[in-house]
C-alpha positions in Angstrom: 162.2 4.1 157.8 158.8 5.5 157.3 156.0 3.2 156.2 154.5 4.5 152.9 151.3 2.6 153.7 150.5 3.9 157.2 153.1 6.5 157.8 154.5 4.8 160.9 158.2 5.4 161.6 160.1 2.1 161.7 163.7 1.1 162.1 166.0 1.5 159.1 166.7 -2.2 159.1 163.1 -3.2 159.2 161.7 -5.1 156.3 158.1 -4.9 157.4 156.1 -2.2 159.1 155.7 -3.1 162.7 152.3 -1.4 162.7 150.6 -2.5 159.5 152.9 -5.3 158.3 153.5 -3.8 154.9 156.7 -4.9 153.2 159.2 -2.1 152.6 161.0 -3.6 149.5 157.9 -4.6 147.6 157.5 -1.2 145.8 154.3 0.3 144.3 151.9 -2.1 142.8 151.9 -1.6 139.0 148.5 -0.9 137.3 147.1 -3.7 135.2 148.2 -3.4 131.5 145.5 -2.5 129.0 144.9 -5.1 126.4 147.0 -4.6 123.2 143.9 -5.0 121.0 142.4 -1.8 122.4 145.5 0.2 121.4 145.5 -1.4 117.9 141.9 -0.4 117.4 142.6 3.2 118.3 145.5 3.3 115.8 143.3 1.8 113.1 140.5 4.3 113.6 143.0 7.2 113.5 144.6 5.9 110.3 141.1 5.5 108.7 140.2 9.1 109.6 143.4 10.4 108.1 142.9 8.4 104.9 139.3 9.7 104.6 140.4 13.3 105.1 143.1 12.8 102.4 140.6 11.3 100.0 138.1 14.1 100.6 140.9 16.7 100.0 142.0 15.0 96.8 138.4 14.8 95.4 137.8 18.5 96.2 141.1 19.5 94.5 140.4 17.6 91.3 136.8 18.9 91.2 138.1 22.5 91.5 140.7 21.9 88.8 138.1 20.5 86.4 135.7 23.4 87.0 138.6 25.9 86.4 139.6 24.1 83.2 136.0 24.1 81.9 135.6 27.8 82.6 138.9 28.6 80.8 137.9 26.4 77.9 134.5 28.1 77.7 136.2 31.5 77.9 138.6 30.5 75.1 135.7 29.3 72.9 133.8 32.6 73.5 136.9 34.6 72.7 137.5 32.6 69.6 133.9 33.1 68.5 134.2 36.8 69.1 137.4 37.0 67.1 135.8 35.1 64.2 132.8 37.4 64.4 135.1 40.4 64.4 137.0 39.0 61.5 133.8 38.5 59.6 132.7 42.0 60.3 136.1 43.3 59.3 135.9 41.3 56.1 132.4 42.7 55.4 133.7 46.2 56.1 136.6 45.7 53.9 134.3 44.3 51.2 132.1 47.4 51.5 135.1 49.6 51.4 136.4 47.9 48.3 133.0 48.2 46.7 132.7 51.8 47.6 136.3 52.4 46.4 135.5 50.6 43.1 132.3 52.6 42.7 134.2 55.8 43.4 136.9 54.8 41.0 134.4 54.0 38.4 132.7 57.4 38.9 136.0 59.3 38.9 137.3 57.3 35.9 134.1 58.1 33.9 135.2 61.0 31.7 133.0 64.1 31.7 131.4 65.3 28.4 129.1 67.9 27.0 125.5 66.8 27.7 122.5 68.5 26.1 120.3 70.4 28.6 118.0 72.1 26.1 117.2 72.6 22.4 115.0 75.4 20.9 114.1 76.0 17.3 111.6 78.0 15.2 111.2 80.2 12.2 110.0 83.7 11.2 110.5 86.6 13.6 110.1 86.9 17.4 111.8 86.3 20.7 111.6 84.0 23.7 113.2 83.8 27.2 114.6 80.7 28.8 116.4 79.8 32.1 119.7 77.9 32.0 121.0 76.1 35.1 124.4 76.8 36.6 127.6 75.1 35.6 130.0 75.1 32.6 127.7 75.9 29.7 128.2 75.9 25.9 125.7 77.5 23.5 125.4 76.6 19.8 123.2 78.5 17.4 122.4 78.5 13.7 119.9 80.1 11.3 118.9 80.5 7.7 117.4 83.8 6.5 114.3 84.2 4.3 116.0 86.8 2.1 118.9 89.1 2.5 117.4 92.3 3.8 120.5 93.3 5.8 118.3 93.0 9.0 118.0 89.2 9.2 119.5 87.9 12.4 119.5 85.4 15.3 120.8 86.7 18.7 121.2 84.9 22.0 121.8 87.2 25.0 122.3 86.2 28.7 121.6 88.1 31.9 125.3 87.6 32.7 126.4 89.6 29.7 127.3 86.5 27.6 126.0 86.6 24.0 126.4 85.3 20.5 124.5 85.4 17.2 124.5 85.6 13.4 123.3 88.2 10.9 123.5 89.0 7.2 124.7 92.2 5.6 123.1 93.7 2.4 125.7 91.9 0.2 125.9 88.7 2.2 125.1 85.3 0.7 121.8 83.8 1.7 123.1 80.8 3.6 123.1 79.1 7.0 125.3 80.7 9.5 126.4 79.4 12.9 128.0 80.7 16.1 128.8 79.3 19.6 130.1 80.6 23.0 130.6 79.1 26.4 130.8 80.4 30.0 130.8 79.2 33.6 128.3 80.3 36.2 127.6 79.4 39.8 123.9 80.3 39.4 121.2 79.9 36.8 121.1 82.5 34.1 118.3 83.9 31.9 118.8 84.1 28.1 116.7 85.8 25.4 116.6 84.4 21.9 115.8 87.1 19.4 115.2 86.2 15.7 114.1 88.1 12.6 113.1 87.0 9.1 114.4 83.5 9.3 113.4 80.4 7.4 114.6 78.3 10.4 116.8 78.7 13.5 118.0 76.5 16.3 119.7 77.2 19.6 121.2 74.3 21.8 122.5 74.5 25.3 125.1 72.0 26.7 126.5 71.5 30.1 129.9 69.9 30.9 129.1 67.0 33.3 
């Protein structure tokens, strides 16, 4: 049997080393046990560290959740404000459209009529030239002669070939006579009023508008 202490080879039945005296059955000396309080302190420290980490993680999670919720709420409020603003603008636009439509309807529903655009009158003999604007035009004329000389007249002649007038023959009654005509033109026209031996005459121009 070999001594584990000094390495000397002894007999198999020997209980002690003949060289160093070490006992063969004693076995290795066990190291002294650490105090249990030291192990407990380590466990407590580790547990505290874990708890602190968990608390920090929870606080960070809740803070992030609150910030996200605030951002979403702010975005929702902004969107709602924009929608309300858009609705107001849309309401204003609709109001304007209704106003314009009503105005257009009023304009279209207003019936057209013959409006006077010029009136000319005189007496005796002579002529004069006037300019009449474009549009749908109606001309009314009348005259009363001084005496029936068979040459008394009132003629209205336009540059577009339109004309009208009154005159009296040698056997006509001395009385007021009237005439009228109408036309449509896309440009202004020039008219000549020619009258002879009249007590009074009158020419009126109307436009349909």
